[in-house]
C-alpha positions in Angstrom: 14.9 -16.7 0.3 13.9 -15.6 -3.1 14.3 -12.1 -4.5 10.6 -11.2 -4.5 10.3 -12.2 -0.8 13.3 -10.2 0.2 12.0 -7.1 -1.6 8.6 -7.8 0.0 10.3 -7.7 3.4 12.0 -4.4 2.5 8.6 -3.0 1.4 7.1 -3.9 4.8 9.9 -2.1 6.6 9.6 0.9 4.3 5.8 1.0 5.0 6.4 0.9 8.7 8.8 3.7 8.5 6.5 5.8 6.4 3.7 5.2 8.8 5.8 6.8 11.6 6.1 10.0 9.6 3.8 13.0 10.2 0.7 12.8 8.0 1.8 15.6 5.6 5.1 13.8 5.0 3.5 10.4 4.3 2.0 11.4 0.9 4.9 11.0 -1.5 6.5 7.9 -0.1 3.1 6.4 0.6 2.1 6.8 -3.0 5.3 5.2 -4.2 4.6 2.2 -1.9 1.0 2.1 -3.1 2.2 1.9 -6.8 5.0 -0.6 -6.1 2.8 -3.0 -4.1 0.8 -4.6 -7.0 4.0 -5.2 -9.1 5.6 -6.8 -6.1 2.5 -8.9 -5.3 2.3 -10.2 -8.9 6.0 -11.1 -8.8 5.6 -13.0 -5.5 2.6 -14.8 -7.0 4.5 -15.7 -10.1 7.4 -17.1 -8.1 5.5 -18.8 -5.2 1.9 -19.3 -6.1 -1.6 -17.7 -5.7 -1.8 -18.4 -1.9 1.0 -16.0 -1.3 -0.7 -13.5 -3.5 -3.8 -13.8 -1.4 -2.0 -13.4 1.8 0.0 -10.4 0.5 -3.1 -8.8 -1.0 -4.9 -9.1 2.3 -2.0 -7.4 4.1 -1.8 -4.7 1.5 -5.5 -3.9 1.6 -5.4 -3.9 5.4 -2.5 -1.4 5.4 -3.8 0.9 2.7 -7.6 0.7 3.4 -8.1 4.4 4.0 -6.2 5.7 0.9 -7.9 3.0 -1.2 -11.3 3.9 0.1 -10.6 7.5 -0.7 -9.7 6.7 -4.3 -12.7 4.4 -4.7 -15.1 7.1 -3.4 -13.5 9.7 -5.8 -13.8 7.3 -8.7 -17.5 6.7 -8.0 -18.2 10.4 -7.7 -19.0 10.2 -4.0 -17.8 12.8 -1.5 -14.4 11.9 -0.1 -13.2 14.0 2.8 -9.5 14.4 3.6 -8.4 13.9 7.2 -8.2 17.1 9.3 -4.4 16.9 9.2 -4.3 17.4 5.4 -6.9 20.1 5.1 -5.6 23.6 4.6 
């Protein structure tokens, strides 16, 4: 198995572990995973083709749909409420 696919498997395991953390402790590692994903997806696409990029992008968007929707709403100037667990 190629290096990008092995790192992709580790990314998936790390994302599953982060998902098991309490909401307040997910922020920092979740952001790191969010930033690392596009780099890893481009590397996988370069090594294996666009179809793997499409599959990986679909999985990424599925896993991070709520944070990405939050950032899109903020970027468009729309109200973006935080979940009750993160409100102080």
